[in-house]
N, C-alpha and C positions, 0 to 999 in steps of 0.2 A: 856263872849263870846258867840256868836251865837253858836248854835248847827249846825254842818256840818253833814248833811246827805249824804251817799254814797252809790253807788250800790253795792250789793254783787252778786258775780258770783261764780258759783259752777264749779270747773275744774275736770272733771272724767278723768280717765285714759287715756294717750295718748302718742304719740311718736313724737319727733322734730328729723328731719334727717338732715344730712350734704349733700351736691350735691353728693360728692363720694359715700356714702352710699345709697342715692336714686338712682344712675346709677346702682350699684350691685343688687339692689332689683328690679328694672323695666326696666331700659336700659339706655344706654350712653345719656347723655344730656336731661335726663327726665324731664318734666315739670309738676308740680302738678296742678290738676284742682280743681277749687273753688266749695265746696259744700256749705258752708255758711261762710259769713264774720263774724269775731267776734268783740267785742267792741273794742279791740286795733287796731289802725291803721295799716294797711298792713297784720295783723294777719288773718288767715282763717282756717277753718275745711276744710280738703281736701276730695275730693271724694274717693280717695285711702284710703285702709286699708292694713294691714299687719297682720300677725299671730305670735303669741308666747303663748306657753304654752297652746293650744287650744283655745285661746281667740283672739278676735278682737283687734286691736290698730288702731284708727282713727289717720291718720298723721295731725298734726298742722303745717302749713307753714306761712310765707316761710321757705326755707332751713336756717340752722344755721352752724355754723363753726364746732361744734361738734354734735353728735347724742346723744339722751338720751330719755329714757323712765319714764314717771311719773306715780306713781300708789299710792293709800293709804295704809296706814299701815294696815288695815284689809286684803288687797288684798296681801300684802306682807308676812302676817301670813299664808294667805290660800294658797299661792303658795310655802311656805316653804323657802322663800329667806330672806336675811337680807338687806333691802333697806335702806340706811342711809337718815335721815333728812338733806335736803340740800336746799340752794337757787337754783331755775332753773338757768341752766345755769355754775353754780359752780360744776364741775365735778372733780375737783382736788382730788385725793387720792380716788375716788370711785371704790370699789373693787368687785361690784357685777354687774354681766353681765346677759343678757337675750339673747337667741339666737331668732333671727327675721327672718321670712320668708316671701318673696315678690314672685311674678310670675317669676321672673328671676334668683333669689338667695337667699342666707342665710347670715347674718351678725350676729355678737354679739355686742350688746349694753348696755352701762352702764344704771343702775336702780336707781332712787331715790324715796324719799317721798319727793315732793315739800313743802317748808315751805310756810305759809300762806302769803300772800304780798297785798301790796297797789300799784297800778300802779297810777303815777302823773306826769302830765306835768310839765315842768320847771315854767311855769306861775302858775298853781295852787298850785306848793310847796310854790311858793313865797309868795302868798296870804295867804296859811294856815301855813305859817312858818315852813315848812318840809324841811327836808335834806336826801339826798340819802342815804340809809342803815340805817336810824333812825328806832328806834322801837317805835312803837304806838299800841294802843288799840282800838278795835272796837265792839261796842254793836250791836249785831243782834236785830233788832226791830221787834218783832211778839210775839206770845203767850209762845213760847220756849224760850225767850230772854236769851241771855247769852253773856258774855264779852270775846273777844279772845285777849288774850295777846301776845307780842312778834310778831306782824305783821311788816314785813319789809317792809320800803317805798322804792319804786322802781322809780327813777326820770329819765324821757327821754323826749326830744322834743316832739316825736309823742305818748306818752301815754295819755290816757283818764283816768279820776279819776274812779276807780273801785277796790274794795277788792276781791282777788281771794282766796277761800277757797277749799280743796278737799272734797271729797263725805263723808269721815268719819265726818269731820266738819260740814258739811251741815246737815247730819242725826242727829247729836247732838243737834242742834238747830231748827230743825224742817223744814228745807227748803227741804230736799231730793234733786231732782233734779231742783227744781225750784229756780230762783233767787230771791232776796230779797233786802231789805234795811238795812243800819245800820247807827250807828252814830259814828263819829271818836272821840276818846279820846286821847288827846296828853299829 
């Protein structure tokens, strides 16, 4: 089988907000402003940031059904919190919260360390014989090459092929804040 090269993107700490929580932090019926579009269709880094534990959190839009904060394991240790390793959006039984401050109010938000994952459109999934929630491996292609196992495939119509890893994982393979390329291993 031909090698499948995929983009690797580094996901730093950030927050996703529900409209209800966005309203509490900013004002009723507030709309986020786009700072930078992200590789996944409709997703963007917002101009707005909020504060928690004396650090800024960039908001990633659009709004979601439920708010969540994503941090790295190193940050969880540094902040003295027990953030669980979960797939982004899977907030069932999450017991760790952080207080978040916006210009108009405060809320408590669930905190996770997001599992590494591979975004994939339905068409790409069919072509690569991948299924939603399947586990694959991804080899980072650079001087500090390493293989990440247990990468969760996430399939949706509007996804673009890209593997998301957090800052700890990026540092381990020499990417830092820079994006890179990898090879899909099925």
